[in-house]
C-alpha positions in Angstrom: -33.0 39.7 35.7 -30.9 41.1 38.5 -27.9 43.3 37.7 -24.9 41.3 36.6 -21.2 42.2 36.5 -20.1 41.1 33.0 -16.4 40.7 32.3 -15.4 40.9 28.6 -12.4 38.8 27.8 -11.0 39.4 24.3 -9.8 36.1 22.8 -8.5 36.8 19.3 -7.8 33.2 18.6 -7.1 32.6 15.0 -5.1 29.4 15.2 -7.8 26.8 15.5 -8.2 26.6 11.7 -6.4 27.7 8.6 -8.8 30.4 7.3 -7.8 33.6 8.9 -10.0 36.5 10.1 -11.4 35.5 13.6 -8.7 37.5 15.3 -10.8 40.6 14.4 -13.8 39.2 16.2 -13.4 40.7 19.6 -13.1 44.3 18.3 -16.0 43.7 15.9 -18.2 42.9 18.9 -17.0 46.1 20.6 -17.6 48.1 17.5 -21.1 46.6 17.2 -22.0 48.0 20.6 -21.7 45.0 22.9 -20.7 47.1 25.9 -23.4 49.6 25.3 -26.1 46.9 24.9 -25.1 45.3 28.2 -25.0 48.5 30.2 -28.4 49.7 28.7 -29.9 46.6 30.5 -28.6 47.8 33.9 -25.6 45.5 34.1 -22.0 46.6 34.7 -19.2 45.8 32.3 -15.5 45.4 32.8 -13.4 44.9 29.6 -10.1 43.1 30.1 -9.1 43.9 26.5 -7.6 41.4 24.2 -5.4 38.7 25.8 -2.4 36.9 24.2 -1.4 33.2 24.2 1.0 32.0 26.8 4.4 30.8 25.6 4.3 27.1 24.7 6.7 24.8 22.9 5.2 21.4 22.6 6.9 18.7 20.6 5.6 18.1 17.1 2.4 16.1 17.1 2.3 12.6 15.8 -0.6 13.7 13.5 1.3 15.7 10.9 -1.9 17.5 9.9 -2.2 19.4 13.2 -2.2 23.1 12.7 -0.6 25.7 15.0 -0.3 23.4 18.0 1.9 25.7 20.1 -0.5 28.7 19.7 -3.5 26.6 20.6 -1.8 25.2 23.7 -0.8 28.7 24.7 -4.3 30.1 24.2 -5.7 27.2 26.2 -3.5 28.0 29.2 -4.2 31.7 29.0 -8.0 31.4 28.7 -8.2 28.6 31.4 -6.4 31.0 33.8 -8.6 34.0 32.7 -11.8 32.0 33.3 -10.7 30.9 36.8 -9.7 34.4 37.7 -12.8 36.2 36.4 -15.5 33.8 37.3 -15.6 34.5 41.0 -16.1 38.2 40.2 -18.9 38.1 37.6 -20.1 36.6 34.3 -17.1 36.1 31.9 -18.0 36.7 28.2 -15.2 35.3 26.0 -15.1 37.3 22.7 -13.7 35.1 20.0 -11.9 34.2 18.1 -12.4 30.7 16.7 -13.9 27.8 18.7 -10.5 26.6 19.8 -10.8 29.2 22.6 -13.3 26.9 24.3 -10.5 24.5 25.1 -9.5 27.1 27.7 -12.7 28.9 28.5 -14.7 25.7 29.3 -11.9 24.0 31.1 -11.4 27.1 33.2 -15.1 27.4 34.0 -15.3 23.7 34.9 -12.4 24.2 37.3 -14.3 27.2 38.9 -17.4 25.1 39.3 -15.3 22.4 41.0 -13.7 25.0 43.3 -17.2 26.2 44.2 -18.5 22.7 44.8 -21.2 23.0 42.1 -22.1 20.8 39.2 -21.1 22.1 35.8 -23.1 22.0 32.6 -22.4 23.1 29.0 -24.8 24.2 26.3 -23.1 23.8 22.9 -24.9 25.9 20.2 -23.2 24.9 17.0 -23.5 23.1 13.7 -20.6 20.9 14.7 -20.0 18.7 17.7 -16.3 19.6 18.0 -15.5 16.4 19.8 -12.5 15.3 17.8 -9.0 14.9 19.3 -5.7 15.8 17.8 -5.3 12.1 16.9 -8.6 11.7 15.2 -8.8 15.1 13.3 -8.3 14.7 9.6 -8.2 18.4 9.0 -5.8 19.1 11.9 -7.9 22.2 12.7 -8.1 22.2 16.5 -11.3 24.3 16.7 -12.9 20.9 16.1 -11.6 19.5 19.4 -12.7 21.5 22.5 -15.4 19.1 23.6 -13.0 16.2 23.2 -10.5 18.0 25.5 -12.8 19.1 28.2 -14.4 15.7 28.5 -11.0 14.0 29.0 -10.6 12.1 25.8 -7.1 10.7 25.0 -4.7 12.5 22.7 -4.3 15.9 24.4 -1.0 15.2 26.1 0.5 18.5 24.7 -2.2 20.5 26.4 -2.4 21.6 30.0 -3.7 18.9 32.3 -7.4 19.3 32.9 -8.2 20.7 36.4 -11.7 19.3 36.2 -13.3 17.0 33.6 -16.7 17.9 32.2 -19.2 15.0 32.6 -20.5 14.3 29.0 -24.0 13.7 30.5 -24.0 17.4 31.5 -23.5 18.6 27.9 -26.3 19.5 25.6 -25.6 20.2 21.9 -28.3 22.1 20.0 -28.2 22.8 16.3 -26.0 20.0 15.0 -26.1 19.4 11.3 -22.5 18.6 10.2 -21.2 15.6 12.1 -18.8 13.0 10.6 -19.1 9.3 11.2 -16.4 9.1 13.9 -17.9 12.0 15.9 -21.4 10.4 15.6 -20.1 7.1 17.1 -18.3 9.1 19.9 -21.4 11.1 20.7 -23.5 8.0 21.1 -20.9 6.3 23.3 -20.5 9.3 25.5 -24.2 9.9 26.3 -24.2 13.5 25.3 -27.6 15.1 24.9 -27.8 15.8 21.1 -30.5 18.0 19.5 -29.9 18.1 15.8 -31.8 20.3 13.3 -34.2 17.4 12.3 -35.3 17.2 16.0 -35.8 20.9 16.0 -37.8 20.7 12.8 -40.0 18.0 14.3 -40.5 19.2 17.8 -39.3 22.8 17.9 -36.4 24.2 19.9 -38.2 25.0 23.1 -38.9 21.5 24.5 -35.4 20.0 24.4 -33.8 23.2 25.8 -36.4 23.3 28.6 -35.7 19.7 29.5 -32.0 20.5 29.7 -32.5 23.6 31.7 -34.7 21.7 34.1 -31.8 19.3 34.7 -29.4 22.2 35.4 -31.9 23.7 37.8 -32.5 20.4 39.6 -28.8 20.0 40.1 -28.2 23.6 41.2 -25.6 23.7 38.5 -23.5 26.4 36.8 -24.1 26.7 33.1 -21.6 27.7 30.4 -23.0 28.6 27.0 -20.8 28.3 23.9 -22.5 30.1 21.0 -20.9 29.5 17.6 -21.9 31.8 14.7 -22.6 28.7 12.6 -25.4 27.7 15.0 -27.3 30.3 13.0 -28.3 29.9 9.4 -25.7 31.5 7.1 -28.5 33.5 5.4 -28.8 35.6 8.6 -25.2 35.2 9.9 -22.7 35.0 7.0 -19.5 35.9 8.9 -18.2 32.5 9.5 -15.8 30.2 7.7 -17.7 27.0 8.5 -21.1 27.7 7.0 -23.7 24.9 7.0 -27.1 25.7 5.5 -30.2 24.9 7.5 -29.3 26.5 10.8 -31.3 28.2 13.5 -33.5 31.2 12.6 -33.2 34.6 14.2 -36.5 33.8 16.1 -35.3 30.4 17.3 -32.0 31.9 18.5 -33.7 34.7 20.4 -36.0 32.2 22.0 -33.0 30.2 23.2 -31.4 33.3 24.6 -34.6 34.4 26.4 -35.1 31.0 27.9 -31.5 31.0 29.1 -32.1 34.4 30.7 -35.3 33.1 32.4 -33.4 30.2 33.8 -31.0 32.4 35.7 -28.4 29.7 35.4 -25.9 31.1 32.9 -22.6 31.9 34.5 -20.3 32.2 31.4 -20.6 32.7 27.7 -18.5 32.1 24.5 -19.1 34.1 21.4 -17.1 32.3 18.7 -16.2 32.0 15.1 -17.1 35.5 14.0 -15.0 36.4 11.0 -15.6 40.1 10.2 -13.7 39.7 6.9 -16.7 37.6 5.7 -19.5 39.8 7.2 -22.0 41.9 5.4 -21.8 45.5 6.8 -21.6 44.2 10.4 -24.8 42.1 10.1 -23.5 39.1 11.9 -21.7 41.0 14.7 -24.9 43.0 15.3 -27.0 39.9 15.5 -24.6 38.3 18.0 -24.7 41.4 20.1 -28.5 41.3 20.0 -28.5 37.7 21.1 -26.2 38.5 24.0 -28.6 41.2 25.0 -31.5 38.7 24.9 -29.5 36.4 27.2 -29.0 39.3 29.6 -32.6 40.4 29.8 -33.7 42.2 26.6 -37.2 41.0 25.6 -38.1 40.1 22.1 -40.3 43.2 21.7 -37.4 45.4 22.8 -35.2 44.6 19.9 -34.0 47.6 18.1 -34.6 48.3 14.4 -31.4 48.2 12.5 -30.5 49.5 9.1 -27.6 48.0 7.2 -28.0 50.4 4.3 
């Protein structure tokens, strides 16, 4: 692929759920050699360091279960602004942090696409659909709400107004295997392209992804990829607090990344839900770095041999 200017945006968001540890994620990616992996492929890298949430003081939410509302609102504003500022200069890579960061990163990238007069698409690589709202969330953990927010669902009055709504028909979710009944009903009603693990077992991961990428290509769209650690099977990626057995294999994940690279359509990337406190000698962080390298041009036979001894 042609040389790309990658902009690393540290988003140590640890407020989207109650289990702590994701705030260490951005520095774990740096320690695992993300910058070096990108530059070795001929790209340039600009590291903006770790950002902080904007000040926010929303009123208490009507759902008493909601956790850390002010912090999540502040992070959403910060990351929305960061995305809109960085996107015209290169490919933003949001280093998380839990998946609540996508409230801001996706909203900001959608606004950038609107500013550029281009259609906007999202590839959601995750075990969960994250389409709840603050009103419908039983857990109150707002890392389960970013898709609900960016598609304009009701209930986000405490959050910054959306500068651009993401069309649900332009979202593809791959890897789903933990979706509650309310989310299932919502997904069907919103016409989101859903590829669960049963479909992957039956047809493989290549065909549905290729069909989605063909749609992005035909529309001349910009593509945001949101990669959650729990897209992967916990046997190969243990550093996540939301483990669901039966996830993507290393081979499937690298195929996805190489297909994304081949498409030439990816304009932004989230790396989310890495909790180094739960990792095994940096195994998950290293795998996520390797997957990012595959998205940016490393071929499957160029993968380095790693020792975790």
